[in-house]
Each structure stands twice: as C-alpha cells, then as structure tokens.
C-alpha positions in Angstrom: 75.3 58.7 265.9 75.3 57.8 262.2 77.4 59.7 259.7 77.0 59.5 255.9 78.5 61.4 253.0 76.0 62.6 250.5 78.7 64.4 248.4 82.3 65.3 248.8 84.6 67.2 246.4 84.9 70.4 244.4 81.7 69.6 242.5 79.6 69.6 245.7 79.7 68.8 249.4 77.1 67.6 251.9 77.4 65.4 255.0 74.4 63.8 256.9 74.7 63.3 260.6 71.9 61.6 262.6 71.1 60.5 266.0 68.2 58.0 266.5 65.7 60.9 266.3 67.3 63.9 264.6 69.3 64.6 261.5 71.3 67.6 260.3 73.1 68.3 257.0 76.5 70.0 257.0 76.6 72.0 253.8 74.5 71.7 250.7 76.5 72.2 247.6 74.4 70.0 245.3 71.0 70.2 243.6 67.8 69.2 245.3 67.5 66.2 243.1 70.9 65.0 243.9 70.2 65.5 247.6 67.0 63.5 247.3 68.9 60.7 245.5 71.7 60.7 248.1 69.3 60.7 251.0 67.3 57.8 249.5 70.4 55.7 249.2 70.8 56.2 253.0 67.2 55.3 253.7 66.2 58.9 254.4 64.1 61.6 252.8 64.3 65.4 252.9 61.5 65.3 255.6 64.0 63.5 257.9 66.3 66.6 257.9 65.8 68.9 260.9 68.4 71.6 260.0 71.1 72.5 257.6 74.4 74.1 258.7 76.5 75.9 256.0 80.3 76.2 256.5 80.8 79.1 254.1 79.4 80.6 250.9 81.4 78.9 248.2 79.1 77.3 245.6 80.4 73.8 246.2 79.1 74.1 249.8 76.0 76.3 249.4 74.6 76.3 245.9 71.7 74.1 246.8 70.4 76.3 249.7 68.2 78.5 247.6 66.1 75.7 246.1 66.1 73.9 249.4 64.6 76.8 251.3 62.0 77.3 248.5 60.8 73.7 248.8 61.0 73.2 252.6 60.6 75.0 255.8 63.7 73.4 257.3 65.9 76.1 259.0 69.4 76.9 257.5 72.1 78.1 259.9 75.4 79.8 259.1 77.6 82.8 260.2 76.2 86.3 259.7 79.0 87.1 257.2 78.0 84.1 255.1 74.4 85.4 254.7 72.8 87.3 251.8 71.9 90.0 254.3 75.6 90.7 254.9 76.2 90.9 251.2 73.4 93.3 250.7 74.7 95.5 253.5 78.4 95.3 252.6 78.4 94.6 248.9 80.8 92.4 247.0 81.9 88.8 247.5 85.0 87.2 249.1 85.9 85.5 245.9 84.3 84.8 242.5 83.1 81.5 243.8 81.3 82.9 246.8 77.6 83.6 247.1 75.4 85.3 249.7 73.6 82.4 251.4 69.9 82.8 252.4 70.0 81.9 256.1 67.2 81.5 258.6 69.3 81.6 261.7 72.9 82.7 262.6 75.5 80.8 264.5 78.5 82.3 266.2 81.9 80.8 266.9 81.9 78.5 269.9 78.1 78.9 270.3 76.2 75.6 270.8 73.0 75.1 268.9 70.7 72.2 270.1 68.7 70.3 267.4 66.9 67.8 269.5 69.6 65.6 271.0 72.3 66.9 268.7 74.6 69.8 269.8 76.3 71.7 267.0 79.1 74.2 267.4 81.1 76.3 264.9 84.9 76.8 264.8 86.6 79.5 262.7 88.9 78.2 260.0 91.4 79.8 257.5 89.8 80.0 254.0 89.2 82.6 251.4 85.6 83.2 252.2 83.6 85.4 254.6 83.9 83.9 258.1 84.2 80.2 257.2 83.7 77.7 259.9 84.0 74.0 260.7 81.4 72.2 262.7 81.3 69.7 265.5 78.2 67.6 266.2 77.8 65.9 269.5 75.2 63.3 270.6 75.6 62.1 274.2 79.3 61.3 274.8 80.1 60.9 271.0 81.3 63.8 268.9 82.3 64.3 265.3 83.7 67.1 263.2 83.4 68.2 259.6 86.5 70.3 258.6 86.4 71.7 255.1 87.7 74.0 253.6 90.9 75.4 255.1 94.5 76.2 254.2 96.0 75.6 257.6 95.1 74.5 261.1 95.1 76.5 264.3 95.4 75.8 268.0 91.7 76.2 268.8 90.7 73.9 265.9 93.1 71.2 267.0 91.9 71.5 270.6 88.4 70.9 269.5 89.3 68.0 267.2 91.0 66.2 270.1 87.5 65.9 271.6 86.1 64.0 268.5 85.6 60.4 267.9 85.3 61.0 264.1 87.0 63.7 262.1 86.0 64.3 258.5 88.8 66.5 257.2 89.9 67.6 253.8 93.0 66.2 252.1 92.5 68.3 249.0 95.7 67.8 247.0 99.2 66.4 246.5 101.6 69.3 246.1 103.5 67.6 243.2 100.3 66.7 241.3 99.1 70.3 241.8 102.3 71.8 240.6 102.6 69.6 237.6 98.9 69.7 236.8 96.8 71.7 234.3 95.5 74.5 236.6 96.5 78.0 235.8 99.2 79.5 238.1 96.8 81.9 239.8 94.5 79.0 240.9 97.5 77.0 242.0 98.6 79.8 244.3 95.1 80.2 245.7 95.0 76.5 246.6 98.5 76.5 248.2 97.7 79.7 250.1 97.2 79.5 254.0 93.6 80.5 253.2 93.3 77.9 250.4 93.1 74.1 250.8 95.0 71.5 252.9 97.5 69.3 251.1 97.8 65.6 252.1 100.9 66.5 254.1 99.2 69.3 256.1 96.2 67.1 256.8 98.6 64.4 258.1 100.3 66.9 260.5 97.0 68.1 261.9 95.8 64.5 262.4 99.1 63.6 264.0 98.4 66.3 266.6 94.8 65.4 267.4 94.2 61.7 266.9 94.5 58.9 269.4 94.3 55.1 268.6 90.5 55.1 268.7 89.8 58.2 266.5 88.4 57.5 263.0 89.6 60.0 260.4 88.0 60.4 257.0 89.8 62.2 254.2 87.3 64.4 252.3 87.2 67.0 249.5 89.8 65.2 247.5 90.6 66.9 244.2 89.8 64.7 241.2 92.7 66.4 239.3 95.4 66.9 241.9 95.0 63.9 244.2 93.8 60.3 244.5 92.3 58.5 247.5 95.1 56.0 247.5 97.8 58.7 247.6 96.0 60.7 250.2 95.7 57.7 252.6 99.3 56.6 251.9 100.7 60.1 252.6 98.7 60.6 255.9 99.5 57.0 257.0 103.2 57.6 256.5 103.1 60.8 258.6 101.2 59.0 261.4 103.5 56.0 261.4 106.5 58.2 261.6 105.1 59.7 264.8 104.5 56.2 266.3 100.8 56.0 265.5 99.6 52.5 265.1 95.8 52.7 264.4 94.4 51.9 261.0 91.2 54.0 261.5 91.8 56.0 258.4 89.6 56.1 255.3 89.4 58.0 252.1 86.1 59.5 251.2 85.7 59.2 247.4 83.5 62.0 245.9 79.9 61.2 245.2 80.0 57.4 245.0 81.4 56.2 248.3 79.0 54.0 250.3 80.7 54.6 253.6 78.6 54.8 256.7 80.2 55.5 260.1 78.4 54.6 263.4 79.7 55.7 266.8 
C-alpha cells in the first residue's frame, strides 16, 4: 500500500491511498486543477482514482467534490448526514464552513466498503460537523488511518488505531500560539472545543495510547498560524518519550509541498 498527501491544512485536504491495482482519495478539499497537479506529481491521473471518501462537509475537506463529480463518473462516498440530500430534507448547516456534499453512495460507521483489494471503514469522531468520520483503509494485512478533524479521541477510535501500521492524524495547533495569535476569541474557543481540533498535546496523548514501536505516525492538518511542523513533532516526541516510547517513526506533514510517500 502506498500513501501520499495531495494536500493537508486549513486551505485543503486530500490523501491518496493505493494498492497495486486500486486507488482511493480520502477527502477532496482542493480544486480539480490542484488535484490533477498533485496526482501528476505522484505519477497518477484522475483516471487512476476508483473512489473518493469524504470525512465531513467542511469546505477544506469537500469543496472540490462538485466539480469532480461533474467531470468524472467516479463514485463519492460519505455519511448520509454529510450529503446534500440531508441538507435539503433537514435544512441548515452544522457551521458556516459546512456544505451539503453531493454523494453517490453512503457509508455507515463500522461498515466496510470494498474497492477492489482495498477495504475502507468509517469511525465516528468528535467535530462540529454533521456526522464526521475518520477512515481506515486496509490492503491484505496492512492498514492505515486518516484522522482529521476532531477535538478529542474516544475509546473506539483508539481501539481501531491500534490496528494500523500508519496513522495520519491532525496536530492542528499549539495552545500557546493559538492563545497569543491573531484569531478572534470566538474562533479560538471553537478550535479548543472538544468538537474542534486536536492540539499537539492531545495528539501526543492519543498516539501514546495506540502506537507500538513499528507504527508510523504522520502529523497532518497543521495550522500555518498556530503551529509549526518542528513544534508539533517536538511536542509529540516528548510525550512519547515520557511514556517510554523509543521509536522515531514520527513525521510532520507540511501542507501542500511535502514530498512524503509512505509504503507499507
């Protein structure tokens, strides 16, 4: 299984996961042109994508879906509550960042969807959107997870993450940088909320609970204003070392321009 970041951060998110024969995208919060450019840098084209899975309806995770569906016949999955159908029926949005996403197929928590030799499952997470989820992708005996966005962990999530060889998880902000930074107070409270975003410290605690010496952890969705890759890695490393963890399999995923490729 090969894992590449196409984009990561508040300006857009998309992760490419491929076996030898099949590829899926987790989230599509970028333009079709940026997607094509990102895929090309990985030696892929849009035609190589077999399905897209959306974690939730915030624009930085789903804004590219409408154009993608208009230009391709590739199916897009997500929870029912994320869909535009739900919005039409219920009215309103979970937040001013949230959109109703045009979905082709629905996925339920703990349901497994097979895309060729890839098995994809959804896990509920705590975030201020309609039914947000994380995803695991399995190929043979290898498994990875994409876990953004969330404000806190939970027992089921941690149980599922212990099964993974690779964990891509947000380390959104440093609390001091957030508190001292330029964001308005209302936005700061939203980010710090249990339905907001993980701080570096909260990410470190989750990883301490789920990693073993062979697990590769990738820190994603780093704020450009309230965090740095160096600080995120340093903070999480300190928490792991304090718990006796000795592995160095920890990386920072820099938004948009990181060439990282992970093979498992």
